[in-house]
N, C-alpha and C positions, 0 to 999 in steps of 0.2 A: 153472347147479347142477347136481348130482348125488344123488340120493337114494334108499337102498335102502329096499323095501317090502318087510317080512317079512308073511306070512301063516300062522296056525298054525291047529289046528284047533279052536278055541276056535269057539261062537257068537259069532255078530255078522262075518261073512265079508263083509260089504257095506260097513262099515267100509273096509277094505282095496281093496275093489274102488273104493268111490266115489274114494278115494283115488287110485287110479289113476288114473281117468279126469278127476281134476279137475289134477292134475299132468300129464296129456298136454296138457291144452289148454291149460296154462299154457307149455308149452315145456320142463318141466324133466326130466331126463334118470332115468329111473328102472331101479333094476337090480330083478329081482322072485326073492324065493325063498318057497316055500309048501311046508309041510311036506304029507307021504301024507294026512295027515285034514284038511288044510285043504281037497285036493280033494275029497273026501267032504263036507264040511261047505258047500262052495260048491254042490255037487249038490242036495242037502238044505235049503239056505235060501234060495238065489236061482234067477233064471228064466236064468242065466248059465250057460253052457257054461265048464270048465275051458279052453278054446281060448280063446274072448273075453276071458278073465281075461286070459290071457298076450299076447295080441295088447295090450292096453293098455301095455304094458312096454315099456321101450325094449331090454332086454336082460331075459332069462328064464335063471336060475340050477337046476342040478337040484338038490335038497337035500341030496344024498350028496356033490357035487363040492367036496372041501376044496381042490381046487388052482384054484377059481374066483378071480377077479380081487378081490371084494370079502371074500373069507378073509385079503387080507393086509393090512396096514394102509400099505405101499408105493402102494396102489391109491388116490388122492384122492377122498373122499366129502364131502359136506357132512354129511352125518347117517344115520340109520335108523329107521325106522317100524314097530313091528309091530302090526298091525292083521286083528285081535283077536291078544291074548296069552293064550294059555292059561295056567293056573297051572303045567304041565309045564314050559311055554318059561321060562316066567318061572323057577323054580326053577334049571333048565340054566345061565340067564345069570348068577344069582347065583354058585353055586357053580364057575362056568368049565369045565363040564361040555360044551365043545364036539362034541359027538358028529359033529352033523351041521351043512351051513351055515348054518342060520339063526339057531342057539345061537353059531357060531364069530363069524360076520357081526358078531353084539350083542357079542362078549369083544372083537375088533378095536375097535370102534366106543368101546367103554370105554377099551380101554387106549390109544387114542387122543386119547382126550378129546374126542372129538364128542359130539353130539346125539343121544340116544337115548330115542326117545318109545315109551312102553307104552301099550296100550290094552287093559289088564288085563280078563280077562271071569271072573266068577264069584260066586256070590252063594249064600248070607249067604258072609263070608270066615274062614276057619280063623286061629287064631295065626300057623300055618305062613305062610299066604297075606299076612298082613300082616306078619310079620318079614319076609319075602322082598321084599316091596314096600319097607320100610323102608327095608332094607340097601341094595338098587338105589337108592333117592334119595340115601343118603349117600355112593355111588357115582360120581353125578351124572345115572343117569337119570333123567326126567319120567315120574313115575306118572299116567296120563289116561286114569283109569277114563272109558267112555262114557256119560256120565250127560245125560241129559236137562238141559234147561234151559226152563223154561215162561215167562220174561218175556218171552220174543219170540214167544209165541202162535202153536206150531205147529199145524199143523191137519192136515198128514201126516206117515208115517211118516218119507219124504224130508225131512222139516224137519227133523226131529229127528237123521235120518242127517249132513245138510250142517251142522248148529249143532257136531256133533263134528267133523267133517271142517274146519271152518273155525278152532276150536280146536287143531287139532293143526295144521294150516298157521299158525297163529300163532307157533307154536313154532320154525319156521324165518323167522319176518319176512316169510311170503309172503304177500303181499296179495289177496283174495278177497273176494267179497261174498256169499259162499252163505250170509249168515245176518245177522237185524239185531242190529247191535250194542247194546248196554246205555247207554239216556239216562238221564239223573239226571229221576226223575216228579216233582221237586219244581222248581214252578218260582219263582224266587227274584225279590223285586221290587227293582230296580235304586232305587239313592236317588236 
């Protein structure tokens, strides 16, 4: 399996980092593209260096290299995850403004009818944000805001991050044990 992982400058860089860690452990080939603001966010929000994050990917692409393999539909991939996905990146993808490689790779994924999963980050959401998400959902993208779940009784931030990463991997049918799955709490009597 081959997956593109994009990291934009939105808050929540840990989601992209954790995805890279898990995909590397599972032997999935990852192609990483980060916006210039992603690098800043990684430094501000995490204990990781940009170089450590890059080392988790099989291939790292320069964010302005429009000649990169992932900018062509003839380069075969299973899909793309942008984690986190800023509202700027979301808007760029919606209108096909593929100035940088992050937007171009997402544009290619859409045109090739591959899986595009966007971990959109913003709160509260404006009408523009909502309209962009709806439009991309109608184009086939999966809008997966990193919202915590509490039925699995998280006790750490890692538990919450792992739950979101697990749900993201589920979109690609990638088995994982990062989170507790929902179980029917009602015990039914056997007849």
